DRENBA-134482 format. One record per residue (C-alpha): residue number from 1; residue in one letter; x negated, y negated, z. Coordinates in pm, 1 decimal. Last residue first. Layout:
DRENBA-134482
site i->NUM | aa->a | px->X | py->Y | pz->Z
...
This chain:
DRENBA-134482
site i->188 | aa->g | px->-3023.2 | py->-1807.0 | pz->-491.8
site i->187 | aa->t | px->-3171.5 | py->-1607.2 | pz->-206.4
site i->186 | aa->a | px->-3197.2 | py->-1296.0 | pz->-422.3
site i->185 | aa->t | px->-3397.9 | py->-1492.8 | pz->-672.7
site i->184 | aa->v | px->-3299.0 | py->-1678.9 | pz->-984.1
site i->183 | aa->g | px->-3601.8 | py->-1799.0 | pz->-1179.1
site i->182 | aa->r | px->-3481.9 | py->-1655.7 | pz->-1502.4
site i->181 | aa->g | px->-3115.1 | py->-1570.7 | pz->-1505.0
site i->180 | aa->a | px->-2881.1 | py->-1383.9 | pz->-1276.2
site i->179 | aa->a | px->-2530.9 | py->-1375.8 | pz->-1415.4
site i->178 | aa->r | px->-2268.9 | py->-1516.9 | pz->-1185.0
site i->177 | aa->r | px->-1961.2 | py->-1304.9 | pz->-1149.2
site i->176 | aa->p | px->-1617.1 | py->-1449.4 | pz->-1079.4
site i->175 | aa->l | px->-1418.5 | py->-1258.2 | pz->-819.5
site i->174 | aa->v | px->-1128.6 | py->-1058.3 | pz->-953.7
site i->173 | aa->t | px->-751.7 | py->-1106.7 | pz->-936.8
site i->172 | aa->p | px->-740.0 | py->-1472.9 | pz->-1031.6
site i->171 | aa->w | px->-396.0 | py->-1633.9 | pz->-1032.9
site i->170 | aa->h | px->-173.8 | py->-1600.6 | pz->-1338.5
site i->169 | aa->a | px->139.6 | py->-1682.2 | pz->-1134.2
site i->168 | aa->l | px->316.6 | py->-1353.9 | pz->-1207.3
site i->167 | aa->a | px->3.7 | py->-1136.8 | pz->-1196.5
site i->166 | aa->a | px->-121.0 | py->-1318.5 | pz->-886.5
site i->165 | aa->t | px->215.6 | py->-1270.6 | pz->-716.0
site i->164 | aa->a | px->204.0 | py->-894.8 | pz->-771.8
site i->163 | aa->a | px->-158.5 | py->-863.0 | pz->-657.4
site i->162 | aa->y | px->-93.1 | py->-1093.0 | pz->-360.4
site i->161 | aa->w | px->201.5 | py->-877.0 | pz->-247.2
site i->160 | aa->a | px->-10.2 | py->-561.6 | pz->-274.6
site i->159 | aa->v | px->-292.9 | py->-727.7 | pz->-77.0
site i->158 | aa->a | px->-48.3 | py->-851.4 | pz->189.4
site i->157 | aa->g | px->110.5 | py->-508.7 | pz->217.8
site i->156 | aa->a | px->-229.8 | py->-346.3 | pz->269.8
site i->155 | aa->a | px->-310.9 | py->-603.3 | pz->541.6
site i->154 | aa->v | px->24.8 | py->-537.7 | pz->710.7
site i->153 | aa->a | px->-45.6 | py->-162.8 | pz->695.4
site i->152 | aa->c | px->-384.9 | py->-220.0 | pz->861.0
site i->151 | aa->w | px->-207.8 | py->-429.2 | pz->1126.3
site i->150 | aa->g | px->32.5 | py->-144.1 | pz->1196.0
site i->149 | aa->g | px->-255.4 | py->101.2 | pz->1226.8
site i->148 | aa->v | px->-416.6 | py->-125.3 | pz->1486.5
site i->147 | aa->k | px->-83.4 | py->-146.4 | pz->1673.0
site i->146 | aa->t | px->-49.3 | py->232.7 | pz->1675.0
site i->145 | aa->l | px->-409.6 | py->262.6 | pz->1792.8
site i->144 | aa->s | px->-319.4 | py->59.7 | pz->2101.5
site i->143 | aa->s | px->-0.5 | py->260.9 | pz->2159.8
site i->142 | aa->s | px->-198.7 | py->583.8 | pz->2176.5
site i->141 | aa->d | px->-12.1 | py->916.7 | pz->2185.9
site i->140 | aa->a | px->-331.5 | py->1096.6 | pz->2073.8
site i->139 | aa->f | px->-176.9 | py->1285.8 | pz->1779.3
site i->138 | aa->r | px->55.4 | py->993.6 | pz->1700.5
site i->137 | aa->a | px->-229.2 | py->739.1 | pz->1720.9
site i->136 | aa->v | px->-449.1 | py->964.2 | pz->1505.5
site i->135 | aa->a | px->-175.5 | py->966.4 | pz->1241.1
site i->134 | aa->l | px->-129.8 | py->587.4 | pz->1269.8
site i->133 | aa->v | px->-505.3 | py->538.3 | pz->1219.3
site i->132 | aa->l | px->-503.2 | py->763.3 | pz->911.4
site i->131 | aa->m | px->-187.3 | py->601.7 | pz->773.6
site i->130 | aa->a | px->-333.1 | py->252.6 | pz->810.0
site i->129 | aa->l | px->-672.5 | py->351.2 | pz->665.8
site i->128 | aa->c | px->-509.8 | py->514.0 | pz->363.2
site i->127 | aa->l | px->-286.8 | py->209.2 | pz->312.5
site i->126 | aa->l | px->-596.8 | py->-12.6 | pz->334.4
site i->125 | aa->g | px->-764.2 | py->194.5 | pz->64.8
site i->124 | aa->h | px->-449.3 | py->202.0 | pz->-150.3
site i->123 | aa->t | px->-411.0 | py->-176.0 | pz->-136.4
site i->122 | aa->g | px->-780.3 | py->-234.3 | pz->-201.5
site i->121 | aa->r | px->-781.8 | py->10.7 | pz->-491.5
site i->120 | aa->a | px->-478.8 | py->-168.3 | pz->-639.5
site i->119 | aa->l | px->-650.7 | py->-505.1 | pz->-588.8
site i->118 | aa->m | px->-968.8 | py->-386.0 | pz->-762.0
site i->117 | aa->e | px->-805.9 | py->-233.7 | pz->-1073.4
site i->116 | aa->g | px->-860.5 | py->130.5 | pz->-1142.7
site i->115 | aa->g | px->-1041.9 | py->393.2 | pz->-945.7
site i->114 | aa->a | px->-903.2 | py->737.8 | pz->-869.6
site i->113 | aa->l | px->-1078.7 | py->720.0 | pz->-530.9
site i->112 | aa->t | px->-814.8 | py->485.9 | pz->-392.1
site i->111 | aa->l | px->-523.6 | py->692.6 | pz->-527.5
site i->110 | aa->s | px->-674.6 | py->1008.3 | pz->-377.3
site i->109 | aa->l | px->-720.5 | py->828.8 | pz->-45.0
site i->108 | aa->a | px->-356.0 | py->714.0 | pz->-53.6
site i->107 | aa->v | px->-245.7 | py->1075.1 | pz->-106.2
site i->106 | aa->l | px->-470.0 | py->1183.3 | pz->181.7
site i->105 | aa->a | px->-326.8 | py->910.9 | pz->407.3
site i->104 | aa->f | px->29.8 | py->1034.9 | pz->339.9
site i->103 | aa->l | px->-90.3 | py->1383.0 | pz->441.8
site i->102 | aa->l | px->-223.8 | py->1234.3 | pz->766.3
site i->101 | aa->l | px->102.7 | py->1047.2 | pz->821.9
site i->100 | aa->f | px->299.0 | py->1371.2 | pz->777.5
site i->99 | aa->l | px->62.2 | py->1551.6 | pz->1016.0
site i->98 | aa->g | px->99.3 | py->1277.4 | pz->1276.1
site i->97 | aa->a | px->478.6 | py->1304.7 | pz->1254.6
site i->96 | aa->a | px->453.8 | py->1681.8 | pz->1306.3
site i->95 | aa->n | px->211.7 | py->1631.9 | pz->1597.4
site i->94 | aa->d | px->434.3 | py->1369.5 | pz->1757.4
site i->93 | aa->s | px->722.4 | py->1615.4 | pz->1743.6
site i->92 | aa->m | px->1018.1 | py->1537.2 | pz->1521.8
site i->91 | aa->q | px->1378.5 | py->1471.1 | pz->1613.5
site i->90 | aa->s | px->1534.9 | py->1315.6 | pz->1309.2
site i->89 | aa->g | px->1595.9 | py->944.5 | pz->1253.9
site i->88 | aa->a | px->1275.0 | py->878.6 | pz->1058.6
site i->87 | aa->s | px->1314.0 | py->1184.5 | pz->833.1
site i->86 | aa->v | px->1501.9 | py->1006.1 | pz->553.1
site i->85 | aa->a | px->1281.4 | py->697.4 | pz->570.9
site i->84 | aa->w | px->955.5 | py->894.2 | pz->572.7
site i->83 | aa->t | px->1074.6 | py->1109.0 | pz->281.8
site i->82 | aa->f | px->1171.7 | py->803.2 | pz->76.1
site i->81 | aa->w | px->839.5 | py->640.0 | pz->155.2
site i->80 | aa->l | px->654.8 | py->956.0 | pz->45.0
site i->79 | aa->a | px->854.1 | py->988.2 | pz->-277.6
site i->78 | aa->g | px->794.4 | py->623.0 | pz->-360.8
site i->77 | aa->l | px->422.5 | py->661.4 | pz->-287.2
site i->76 | aa->a | px->395.7 | py->955.7 | pz->-526.8
site i->75 | aa->s | px->603.0 | py->786.3 | pz->-797.2
site i->74 | aa->f | px->422.1 | py->452.5 | pz->-764.1
site i->73 | aa->a | px->71.9 | py->599.0 | pz->-774.3
site i->72 | aa->t | px->138.6 | py->856.0 | pz->-1046.4
site i->71 | aa->g | px->313.2 | py->605.0 | pz->-1269.8
site i->70 | aa->t | px->36.7 | py->349.7 | pz->-1215.9
site i->69 | aa->a | px->-229.1 | py->601.8 | pz->-1320.0
site i->68 | aa->s | px->-15.9 | py->752.7 | pz->-1600.2
site i->67 | aa->d | px->55.8 | py->428.5 | pz->-1781.0
site i->66 | aa->r | px->226.1 | py->572.6 | pz->-2089.6
site i->65 | aa->d | px->507.8 | py->312.3 | pz->-2081.1
site i->64 | aa->r | px->750.2 | py->591.9 | pz->-1989.9
site i->63 | aa->f | px->512.6 | py->690.6 | pz->-1709.9
site i->62 | aa->a | px->526.6 | py->331.1 | pz->-1585.6
site i->61 | aa->l | px->906.0 | py->347.4 | pz->-1592.6
site i->60 | aa->l | px->895.9 | py->663.1 | pz->-1380.7
site i->59 | aa->g | px->666.7 | py->491.3 | pz->-1132.0
site i->58 | aa->a | px->893.2 | py->187.0 | pz->-1114.2
site i->57 | aa->v | px->1181.1 | py->428.6 | pz->-1042.0
site i->56 | aa->f | px->980.9 | py->581.8 | pz->-755.2
site i->55 | aa->l | px->897.1 | py->237.1 | pz->-617.1
site i->54 | aa->a | px->1261.6 | py->127.3 | pz->-632.2
site i->53 | aa->v | px->1388.5 | py->448.1 | pz->-465.1
site i->52 | aa->g | px->1136.0 | py->491.6 | pz->-187.6
site i->51 | aa->g | px->974.6 | py->164.5 | pz->-84.8
site i->50 | aa->v | px->1274.6 | py->-49.6 | pz->-176.7
site i->49 | aa->y | px->1562.4 | py->184.5 | pz->-92.0
site i->48 | aa->h | px->1435.8 | py->408.6 | pz->187.3
site i->47 | aa->a | px->1153.1 | py->189.1 | pz->312.4
site i->46 | aa->l | px->1391.8 | py->-106.6 | pz->342.7
site i->45 | aa->s | px->1645.6 | py->106.2 | pz->527.5
site i->44 | aa->v | px->1377.8 | py->247.5 | pz->757.9
site i->43 | aa->a | px->1204.3 | py->-82.9 | pz->837.1
site i->42 | aa->d | px->1392.9 | py->-123.3 | pz->1166.6
site i->41 | aa->s | px->1239.8 | py->207.7 | pz->1278.3
site i->40 | aa->a | px->900.5 | py->37.7 | pz->1271.0
site i->39 | aa->s | px->1013.1 | py->-192.1 | pz->1550.9
site i->38 | aa->v | px->1150.3 | py->-545.4 | pz->1571.1
site i->37 | aa->g | px->1280.8 | py->-664.2 | pz->1909.6
site i->36 | aa->d | px->1015.8 | py->-929.6 | pz->1957.8
site i->35 | aa->i | px->810.6 | py->-988.6 | pz->1644.3
site i->34 | aa->l | px->441.6 | py->-904.5 | pz->1679.1
site i->33 | aa->d | px->507.2 | py->-555.0 | pz->1813.9
site i->32 | aa->t | px->241.6 | py->-434.6 | pz->1566.6
site i->31 | aa->y | px->425.6 | py->-119.6 | pz->1453.9
site i->30 | aa->g | px->725.3 | py->-299.5 | pz->1305.4
site i->29 | aa->l | px->493.1 | py->-548.1 | pz->1136.7
site i->28 | aa->g | px->334.3 | py->-257.1 | pz->951.8
site i->27 | aa->f | px->660.8 | py->-112.0 | pz->817.5
site i->26 | aa->a | px->796.7 | py->-453.2 | pz->714.3
site i->25 | aa->l | px->470.5 | py->-557.8 | pz->547.2
site i->24 | aa->l | px->421.4 | py->-216.0 | pz->390.2
site i->23 | aa->t | px->770.8 | py->-214.0 | pz->241.9
site i->22 | aa->i | px->738.7 | py->-567.7 | pz->107.7
site i->21 | aa->g | px->402.0 | py->-493.5 | pz->-50.0
site i->20 | aa->l | px->508.8 | py->-161.1 | pz->-202.0
site i->19 | aa->a | px->820.1 | py->-312.6 | pz->-359.5
site i->18 | aa->l | px->624.4 | py->-617.3 | pz->-480.3
site i->17 | aa->r | px->355.8 | py->-391.0 | pz->-624.0
site i->16 | aa->g | px->613.5 | py->-179.9 | pz->-803.7
site i->15 | aa->v | px->792.5 | py->-484.6 | pz->-945.4
site i->14 | aa->v | px->462.0 | py->-629.4 | pz->-1068.2
site i->13 | aa->t | px->353.5 | py->-298.6 | pz->-1220.0
site i->12 | aa->t | px->683.3 | py->-253.3 | pz->-1401.6
site i->11 | aa->t | px->681.6 | py->-610.7 | pz->-1530.9
site i->10 | aa->t | px->337.4 | py->-564.2 | pz->-1678.0
site i->9 | aa->n | px->44.4 | py->-781.1 | pz->-1570.5
site i->8 | aa->g | px->-108.2 | py->-545.4 | pz->-1319.6
site i->7 | aa->a | px->-396.1 | py->-413.9 | pz->-1521.0
site i->6 | aa->s | px->-568.1 | py->-569.2 | pz->-1822.1
site i->5 | aa->v | px->-500.1 | py->-921.1 | pz->-1698.3
site i->4 | aa->d | px->-826.0 | py->-948.2 | pz->-1511.5
site i->3 | aa->n | px->-795.3 | py->-1323.5 | pz->-1442.6
site i->2 | aa->d | px->-1163.9 | py->-1405.6 | pz->-1490.7
site i->1 | aa->m | px->-1247.5 | py->-1751.8 | pz->-1370.9
């Protein structure tokens, strides 16, 4: 099995992915109503310090290590989580909150389209989907869409957590490829 150690095996990347994974899991679970008495607002402190500060610092450290893609991703996401956490207690219209989530989705889309390692693209793609669905939910005042967006965030958090754990535990991060040889057809 190929372990794809070219990306995601540095301490900075692992810490950043753990910070993003934990933040997304807490944020997403808050929107799903899965755990009684836990809401997205309960994730504010975690999003402020872990998703905001720790992720931003991990981004700066990645820049120091000349990893501009990881530095850009972690710094941008850290700044967005910090902003979300700081503004979470303020009075904001649903349209303003939806606009922030939509802008967050655009950043995640840019990170997805930038390429890179498969698990990072998967995390950013699911984050984009989560923020897009949550933005539409805010614009439409839809509790059903809010739960769907929460589950998308949980999925993104799980992928980020797996990517960090896989790098630490040397688990596979790409699917093995089987080369087609003579006599191999599309049906196998």
